[in-house]
N, C-alpha and C positions, 0 to 999 in steps of 0.2 A: 904515598899515592899509587905508585906502580904496584906495590904489593896488594893494595886494595883492588886494583884493576885486574890483577891475576886471579883474584878470588871471586870476581863478579863479572858475569857476562853483560849485565845491564850497564855497568860502568864502561866496559870496553865498547859496547855498541853505542853508548851515549857519546863517548869521546870521538868515535868515527863519524857519527852524524854531526857532532858539533864542528869537527874539522871540515866536513863537506860544506856545512852552512857558512863557516868562516871564509873558506875559499870562494864560495859563491858571493858572499858579501863583499869580499875584497875586489872581486871582478866588477861587481856593480858599482862600488864606490869609485874605483879608478876610472871606470868608464864615464861616470858622471863628471868627475873632475876634469878629465881630458876633454870631454865634450864641452864643458863650460869654458875651457881655455880656447877651444876652437870656435866659440861663438863670436861672430863678427869678422873672422879672418877672411872669409869669402868676400865680404863687402869691402874689406880693406884692399884685397887684391884687385877687385873691380875698380876701386878708386885709384889705385896706382896705375892700372891700365888706362884710366880716364885721363891721367896726366899726360900720357903719351898722345892721346887723341887731342887734348887741349893744345899741346905744342904744335901739332899739325894744323890745327885751326888758326893759331896765331900766325904761322908761316903763310897760310893761305890768305889771311886777311891782309898781310903786308903786300902781297903780290896782286891782289884782286883789284881790278879797275872798275869803279862804279861812278855813276853820275851823282856825285854828292860833294858836299863842301869838304875842305880839308879838316875843318873842326869836327864834323860828324865822323869822318874816318878815324880821327884821332881818338874820339870818345869810344868808338866801337872796339878799337884795338886795346885801349886801356881797360875796358870792361873785360876783355878776354884775359888780360894779364891778371886782373883781380880774381877772376874765377879760378885760374890756375893756382894762385897762392892760397885761395880758400880751400881747394881740394887738398893741396899739399899739407897745409897746417890743420886740416880738419881732424876731429876726434876719431873718426872711423879709421883713419890711417895711422895717426900717431899712437893710438892705443895698443896696436899690435906690434909696433916697431920696438925692438928690445931697448932697454935703458942703458945697458952697458956699452961703453965706447969700443970695447974689444969685439963686439958682435959684428960680423960681416954685414948683416942687414942694416945695422945702425950706421956703420961707416958709409955704406952706399947711400943711405938716406941723407946723411949729413952732406955728402959730396954732391948729391943732386941739389940740395938747398943752397950750398955754396956756389955751385955753377949757375944756378938760376939768379942768385942775388948779385953776383959780381959780373956775369958775362951775358946771360941771355936777356934778362930784363933791361939792363942798361943799353944793350945793343938794339933791342926792339924800340925802346924809348927814343934813342938817337935816330932811328930810321923813320920815325913818325913824320919828321919834317922833310923827308925825301920823297920824291915821286916813286910809285910802285914799279921800279925797274929791276929786272931779274939780275942784270949784270952788276949793278951797284949793291944789291942785297946778297950777292953770291957768298961772300965770306960769312955773313950772318946765318945764312941757310945751312952752310956746312957745320957751323957751331951747333945749330939747332938739331941737325941730324946726329951729331955726336952726343948731344944732350938726350935725344930719344934713345940712343943705345944705352946711355947711363940709366935712364928710366927702366928700360927693359931688364937691365941687370938688377935693379931694385925689385921689380916684379918677380924675377927668378929667385932672388934670395927669400922673398916673402913666401913664395910657393914651396921652396925647400923647407922653410921653417914649419909651415903647415903640414907638409908631407911627413916630417920627422915626428910631429905629434901623432899623426895618424898611425905611423909605424909603431910608436910607443903603445898606442891603444891596441893595435893588433897583437903586439907581443904580450901585453898584459892579459888580454882576453885568452890568447892561446895558452899562456902559461897557467892561468887559473883553470882553464878547461883541462889541461893535461894533468895538473896536480889533482883536480877533482876526480878525473877518471882513475888516476893511480890510487887515490884513497878509496874510491868505490870498488875497484878491483880487489884491493887488500881487504876491504870490509866483506865483500862477497866471498872471498876465499876463507876469511875468518868465520863467516856465518855457515859456510858449507862444512868446514872442518870441526867447528866448535859448537854449532847449533843443529844443523840439518842432520849430520851423521849421527850424533847422539840421539836426536829425536827419532830418526828412523830405527835406530837400535831399540829405543823405548817402545816404538810401535810394534816392531817385530816381537819384542818380549811380551807386550800386552796381548798380541795375537796368539802367541804360544801359550800364554796363561789362559786365554779364552778357550784354547783347544785342550786345556787341562794338562799342559806340559810345563810343569813347575821346575824343570831342570835348566831352563834358559837363564843365562847370566849376562849382565851388561858390562862391557869392558871399560867404558868411560866412567870412571869414578873419581874425578879430580875434585878440586876445591870449589869450583864454580857451582852455580845453581843446578845445572843439568848433571854434573858429576855427583852432587849430593843426592839428587833425585834418583840417579842410577844406583847409588849405594843403598838408598832406602828401598828401591824396587827389588834389589837382590835379597835384602833382608826380608821383605814382604813375601817374595817367592818362596824362600825357605820356610817361613812360617805357614804360608798357604799349603805348601806341600805336606807339612806335618798335619795341619788342620784338616786338609781334604782327605787324608787317609783315615782320620777319625770320623769325618762326616760320611765317607763311603760306607763305613760299617753301620752307622746309624741310619743312613738312607736305605741300605739293604733291609734293615729291620723294618723301617717305616713303609718301604715299598711292599714288603710282604703283608704288613697289616692293611695297607690300602687295597692291595689286591683282594685280600679276604673281605674287606668292607665292600668293595665293588661287586664281588661275586655274591656277597650276602644281599646287597641291594638288588642285584639282578634276580636272585632267587626269590626275594620278597615280591618283586614286581611280577615275576612269572606266576607266583602263587596267587597274587591278586587277580591276574588275568585268568588263571584256571578256575578260581573259585567264584568269579563274578557270575551271579545268577545260576550257579550250579545247584542241582537238586541233591538231596541227601544220598541218593543212590548213584550219583554221577561218578565216573572214573577219574574226575579231576582230583579228588582227594587222594586216591592211590598214586596218581602221577606226582602230586606235590610231595607225598611221603617219600617216593623213590628219589626225587631230586634232592630232598633234604638229607636222605640217607647217604647218597653219593658225596654230597658236599661236606658233610660232617665226618664222613668215614666211620659211621657207626653201623650197627646191625639193623635187622628188620624192625619196622615200626608199625604201629596201628593207631587208629582213632577210635576211641570208645565214647559213645554217646549215652548219657544217662537221663532218666526222668527227673523232673524238678525235685521230687522227694528223695532222690538218690538211692532208691532201693532196687531199681531195675535198670538194666543197660544192655547195650549190644555193641558188637564191634562193627562199625560202619565201614571202615576201609583199612587196608593193610598194604604194605609195600611188597609183600611176598606174593608173587603171581601164581604159585602152585596151590591148587585148592586143598585146603585142610592141612597145609604144611606150615602155617604161620606159627609163631612162637606162642606158647601158652603163658600169658602174662598174669592171669588171674584165675583163681579157683574159688573165690569167695561167692557167697550167695547174695551179698549186698555190696553195692558200689560205694556206700557211704564211707567205708574205711579208707578207700583210695583217695576220695576227695578230701577228707580230713579237714584241714584248715585252708585249703585252696592254695598251697604253696608248691613251688617246684621242688621235687624230691629226687634223690638218687639212692636207690636201695636195691637189695637182691629180691628176686621173685620168690614166692612161697613154693613154687614147683621145683622139685629136685631135678627135673629133666633138663632144665636150662642152666647154662653157665653164664657167668658174667653178671652185670648189674643192669638195672632198668632205670632210665630217666623218665620221670612222670611230670608232665607239664599240663596244668589246667587249661581248658579251652574256655576263655572268658569272652563274654559279650556284655560289656558294661559291668554291672554288679552280679550278673548271673553266670554260673559255671555250667556249661552244657556237657562237659565230659573231660576226657584226658587224652593227651598225646603221649604215647609211650614208645620208647625206643631202647633197643638193646645196646649196652655199652660193654664191649669185650673186655676181658681181663687184661690188665696192663695198659689200658688206655685211660689217660687222665684228661678229663674235660677241662678246657680252658674257659675263662669267663665269656669270651666272644661266642663260643659254641653254645653255651647255655642261653645267652641273650638272643642268638639267632633262632634257637628252638622256641624260645618264648615268643618272639615276634611272629614266627609262622603259626604257632598255636593261637596267637591273638587273631590272625587272619582266619584261621579255621573256625574259631569260636564265633567271629563276626559273621562268617558265611552261614554257619549252622543257625545262628540266631535270626539272621535275615530270612533264611528259608522257612524257619518256624513261623515267623511273623507273616510271611507271604501265604503259607498254608492256612493260617488262621483267618487272614483276610479273604482268601478264596472260600473258606467255609462260610464266613459271614455273608459274602456276596451271593453264594449259592442259596443260603437260607432266605436272604432278602429277595432273591429272584423268585423263589418258590412262593413266598408270601405275596409278592406282586401278582404272580399268575393266579393264585387263589382269589385275591381281591378282584382281579379283572374278571374272572369267571363269575364271581358273585355279582359284580356290578352289571354284567351284560347278560350272560346266558341264564343265570339263576332267575332274573326277573322275567325273561321271556318264557322260561319253562314254568314258572309259577302261573303266568297268565294262561299258558296252554293247559296247565293242570286244572285251572278254574273252568276253562271252556270244556274240558273233558268231563268234569263233574256235572256241568250243566247238561251236557249231551247225554250223560247216563240218566239224569233225571227225566229228560224229555223222552227217552226210549221207553220209560215205564208208563208214560202218559200217552194214550192214542190221540191222533188228530193234531199233532204238533210238528208235522213234517216241514212246514214252512220255517218254523223257528229252528228246527234241526239243520235245515240247509243254511240258514244264516249263521248258526253256530259253527257249522263245518267250514263256512267261508272264513269266519274269524279265526278258526283253528288253523286253516291253511295259511292265512295271512300271518298268524303268529309263527308258524313253522318257517315260512319264508323269511320273516324278520329275524328269527333265531339263527337261521342259516347265514343270513347276511351279517349278523353280529359275530358269528363264529369266524366267518371269513375276515372281517375287520380285525378281530382279535388275533387271528393267526398272522395276518399281515403286520400287526403291531409287534408281536413277539419275535418275528423274523428280523426286525430291525435291530442292529447292534448299536445301541445308543452310546455305549462306552467308547466305541471306536470312532463313529462318525460324528457324534456331537449333535446337539439339538438343531442347529441351523441347517446342517446337511439333511437331517431327517425331515424338517419342515419343507425344505426345497423339494425333496422327493415327493412329499405328500401333496404339495401344491401342484406339481406337474401331473401326478396321478389323477387328482380330481379334475384338473383342467382338461386333461385328455378324456376322462370319463364323461364329464358333463358338457364338453364343448363350450366352455365359457372362459373368460379371462379372469385369472386370479393373480393378484399381486401380493408379495410378501414384504413386510417391513419389520425386520427383526433387529431390535436394539438391545437384546439380552445376550451377553457373552456366554460362550460355552463354559460350563462349570459354575456359573453363577447360581444355579439351582441344582438340587440333587437329582439322581437318576430316577427315583420314584416320582418326583415332582415333574420331571421332563415327560415321563410316560403319561401322567394325568393331563398335562397340558396338551400333549400330542393327541390323546384320545378326545379331549374336548374339541380341539381343532378339527379332527377327522369327523366327529359326530356333527359338528356345526356345518362343515362343508357338505356332508352327506345330506343333511336336511335342506341345504341350499339347492343341491342338485335335484332332490326328490320333490320338494314342495314349493320352492319359491319362484321357479321359472325365471331366475335372474340371468342377466347377460354378463355381469362382472361382479367380482367379490374381492375383498381385501382382508388379509390376515396381518394383524399388527401386534408386536410384543414390545412393551416399553418398560423402563425402570423409572419409577417415580422418585422425587427428591428424598423421600423418607426410606427408600430402599425396597418398597413393595413392587411387585410385578403386576402389570396390567396386560391382559390378553383380550383382544377385540377381533371379532369376525363380523363383517358387515357386507350386505349385498344390496343390489338395486332391484330386487324382485317385488312380488306383490304384497309382501308383508305377512303378518299373522292375523288372519281374520277371526280366529277363535282363541280363547284364553289358553295360555300355556299350562300343560299338565292335564289336558282333557284326555279322555280315552283314545288310545292310538298314538299318543305322543309321549310314550315312555322314554324315548331318546332324550327328551328334555330332562326327565327325571334322573337319567344316568348322568347327564352333564352336571346337574345340581349336586348329585351325590359325589362326583369327582371334585367339584369345587369345595364341598365340605371336607373331603379328605385332604385338600390343600389348606384347610383352615381359612378359606376365603369365601367369597360370595359371588353368586351368578345373577346377572340381570339380563333380561331380554326386553328390548325397547324397540319401538318403531323408529325407522330412519326418516329424517326429513327429506321429502322428495320421493319417498317410496322405498320400501325395503325394510330390512330387519338388522338390528345390532345385537350381537351376543357378546357380553362383556364379563370378564372374570378378574377379580382383584384379590390377590393373596400375598402373604408375606413369606419369603423363603425360610425353610427350616433352619438354615445356617444363621440367618439374621435373627430369627426368634431365639435361637440358642445363645446368641451373644448378648442378649438383653439380661440384665440382672433382675428385672421385675417382670410380671406378667405383661403380655402384649396390650391388654385393655387398659393398663395403667400407664403405659409408656406412650401410647399413641391415642389419638382421638379418632372417633368415627368420622371418616371422610367419605363423602359420596363418590361414586365412580365418576371420573371425569370423562365425559363423552365428547368426541370431536364435533365441531360444527357441521351442520348438515351440508352435504355436497350434492349438487345436481348430478343426475345420471349422465355419464359421458358416453 
């Protein structure tokens, strides 16, 4: 058992705690036992003291003179004698009096009983027939005083017996506490020397290992748990020291690779930042080449861009800042030989003026190759895989940037052609008709000049011609105003708001705009047609209607078609649309036809005119798999209910 305790801290600690618990239990049990023996002793001492008081009462009754009969006096004293005997023989007193005859308390108790039985009680009974005379009862009173002293001696022995038990309880408690403290002190000393100190040593060793100091060793290497842990820790430290030396070498290698990766990512990020939205003539390409050259430790590089057929190309950028001093990488008439199968190659240039090799990486954008990234590799330099991968990554960014710029240039060309077509169409829809009208008037005027006496008709024709010139001039101003508007930047809603403000200020009337068509929902050409229809309608409102208020509304119908409505509260249209002098309505119809829509001019309930255009956006029509007239039904233009003039 003791050998097992020497090998186990838990057993030793368990034994110490068990000993502490046993001492505590011993103290508790002894306290309970002694307390149980003390139960009732205080009552017994009180009863013994009451015997003394009862003796005094009997003595007093004998000497007391009362106006009563002798028989009553006798009964009263006999009753007092009985009460004394009842207290003396009561269980509360006899229970705590020792049983052994050798006990002093027992001897005094028996002596009190013997004295009472043979001297006090017979003397009192004999005095019952005598008158209460102090002189005659003097001897009896002396005996009773001596009896009281004997009772006092009994009380004193009982108190000593109780006090001895209390002293035993104190001793037991004190000894238990002392032994418990001794065991606790020994346990604390054991914990300090056998547990805390080894644990502190383990913590210091762990801290040293955390600081990568694997030379720390633990001295406590006994047979107990902490000793085995210390021995294991020392073995682990030796193994860690060896392992860490190996790891440091591997970490240095990995750190170098990670640093290269981080720098590669940084270079890739910077190249993206440089090449974003860069033009083909931008210096960002040369800056990217110089950064790649410094990072890879290679020679000068260049970016060659070729045509789609691969026969022609040009050097777009180079990392060499000196004009004309760049390396001559190619002397071929065609670029197709360099592109070959579109793979990365490392070969020697055909020019004998250069030394070293050339790394050629295709500039890819999807499936298309826009050119080559070529960099000089000095003799004696062996390219590692990560260098080739980085060059290919940068080449991918260069190819993407070049492809994006090509696509942007193509879109710009298409936008320019579309804008020119729009201008031509606008000139045809507005000025061409006005000029045609004036040409007809000039022809009429020439015919009138040949016929004498038609001066009145000539004046009328001249007035019409002047009116046509003014109208053409107005159309030109409207057209110039329209083309000055940057529809691609402002959007349809902003342009409509500006138009409404312009005509409201020009005609001094209230114009409200209700636009429920989002920007980009219709194409730019469609926006121009809608804007021109709105401007032409508002111009007619100002010139001819005499209105006080007008409303411009754009809505999207459930089937995706767009409805444009311009209404006013003016005098309406007294003459049919399309009559001579109302070619503006013809222009609006022509624009509606260009939108593949229809134009309706209707009277407004309560006075005024409604101009309504219904058309399907080109994007929606292109999304249909069948012709428009097969997918949709002819739906009449939905006009709002008539509103009274506000």
